[in-house]
C-alpha positions, 0 to 999 in steps of 0.5 A: 376443553383442549382438543388434540393435534394442533390445538394441543400444540397451540395450548402448549405454545401459550405457556412453553417456549416453542410449545416444547421442552426440547427443540428436538420435539418440535417437528420443525424439520417436518413442518407439522405440529408434533404428535402428543403422546398419551402412553407407551406399551412395549414397542408402541406409543399411543397419541392423545387420539389413541392412535398407535405407533410402532416407536423407533425413537424409544425416548431417544434411546433409553427404552431398550426394554420397551415402554412399561416393562413389567419388571421395571415398573414393579421396581419403580413402584417399590422405590416410590413407596420408600421415598422419591428423593433424600439428598443423601447416600443410598445403597442403591447408588453403590449397587448401580455403580457396581453394575455399570463398572461390570459393563464398563471396566474402564470406569474405575470410579464414577459419579452419577448425575441427572442428565447426559448434558450434566455428565459431559459438562462435568467430564470436560471440567474434570479434564481441564482440572486434572490436566491444568490445560484449557482447550478441548477438541470436539467433532463437527456433528457430535452433540454432547449436550447444551453446556456452553463449552460444547455449543461450538461450531467450527471456525472459518478454517480447519485450524481456526478457533471455535465460534459460538453456535448459540447466542449466550455462549461467550466467544472468550469461552468458545475459543477454548473449544477446537473442532475437527471433521469426524473421521479426519485424523489429519486435521486432528494431528494438525490441531495437536501439533499446534495446540497439543501442550494446552489441550486438556482432552478430546471428546467424541461420540465413538459412533455419532448418533446426533447427525444420524448413525455415522460409524468411525472409519478404521483406525480413527478411534485408535488415532485419537487414543494415540494422539492423546497419549503422545501429548498427555491429553485425556480421551473422553468417549461420550457413550450417552447414546452408544452405551448399551446400544451398539453393544453391552460393553459400549463402543469402547469394547466394540472398537477396542478403544479404552478411554480415560473418561466415559460418559453414559446416560439414556439406557443407564437410567432405565428411562428416568433422568440419569447420567454418569461420568467416570474413568481412571481412578487417578483422574476421578480423584480430582473430583470433590470431595477428594479433589478440587474439581467441584460438581454437585447435585441434589438429585444425583443418584436419585433412588427412582433412577437407580431402581429403574437402572439396576433392574434394566441392567440386570435384565440386559446382563442375564437375559438375551434382551440386547441380542433380541434387539440387535437381531430385530434391528439387523432384520429391519436394516437388511430389509430396508437395504433390499428395498432401496436397492431394488427400487433404485432409491437414492438413499443409504442406511447406516446402522450398528447394534440397535441403532439405525438411520436412513439417509436420503443420500445415495452415498455413504455418510462419514461426517457432517458434510456428507450428512448435509447432502441428504435430501431434506425435502424427501425426508420430510415427505417420507416422514409424513408418510410413515407417520400416517402408517403408524411408524414413529421415527426421529423427526429429523434426518440427523438423528438415530432411530432405535430398536428395542428388545420387544419389537416383534417380527410383525413390527418389522414386517409392518415397517418394511411394508410401509417403506416399500410402499413409499419407495414405489412412489419415489422417482 
């Protein structure tokens, strides 16, 4: 008989690399075995010992309607009864694409895939194929999945070529990915001046969620758009996390920045594995079978993901689900700000829409260098205290937390009480 807690992690470690199927789940930054989840319901998750937690990870963003939403569950049951995969076109794919386009009109044509990583990888390949150029510019602290072209760190100087950020990524490939600090237009302009004629595109999280919630400074996204226009490069907005989370029409509407290509995931699949990339029709025409940029996938447009995604987007469109989630997030953020101010705690909270991060750093966070000034020891202590109080957050200082449409006033009050109690101990 396998026991709960560390025994579960030990058993998993016998057969799974690191005991997990994604490094983000390993709790290494916290220094304890990860919590093993048994089930979810609304704003809650329950571990294998039936302990209940208010869930602010929400499967790292997708569950904007909470866990086991009855309409989503019903749609999935209907879809399962008809078949789980066909490897052939279905009407649901067309219906889903129309709904996505209704929220993101910049996506004139699109292609569904099975993950955000697959979508960003495909968008990068498309940018290179459509422009005939080699280089891509990304930003430090932005994560676009684990494709080789994107696991690249900055070189030794602002204008050096990229270096592999993971073993197995070839230096010959990494040199075609350039990096710049987020919110640093001067470096962006210098990179374009040096490599603009060979720059296929710029990919960016318009609001970064993978170093904690970091917002673009005024003019930053507009500056990227202008540089791309000046040099004929493509602007790719990675809205895997921000799509339907900072606003129903994404960060591109919130910040009035029209991209050439958009990448979506998370919410768009209603909690099931799904991603999509799309954009201007003339660019998407380069994708096979219309063009020479090859990309395929047996499970792309999977009927279960389409069913969950369609009902999720319908609920977001017709109900006040996003407004409810945003309201609850704002209440939480305002409450945390009051707590850390009144207790003179060296922390700052940053948020937009339904996303938030409490940084254990007294100063605003504008880029990765700022984020790295956070007190990781304090975060670790804080996280353990919250877990003991039944508050489940992202187990890393450098990740976003999420509020769903089904988080209640009671959930927010309980969370604020737990944070207030902890902050009274901080010196």
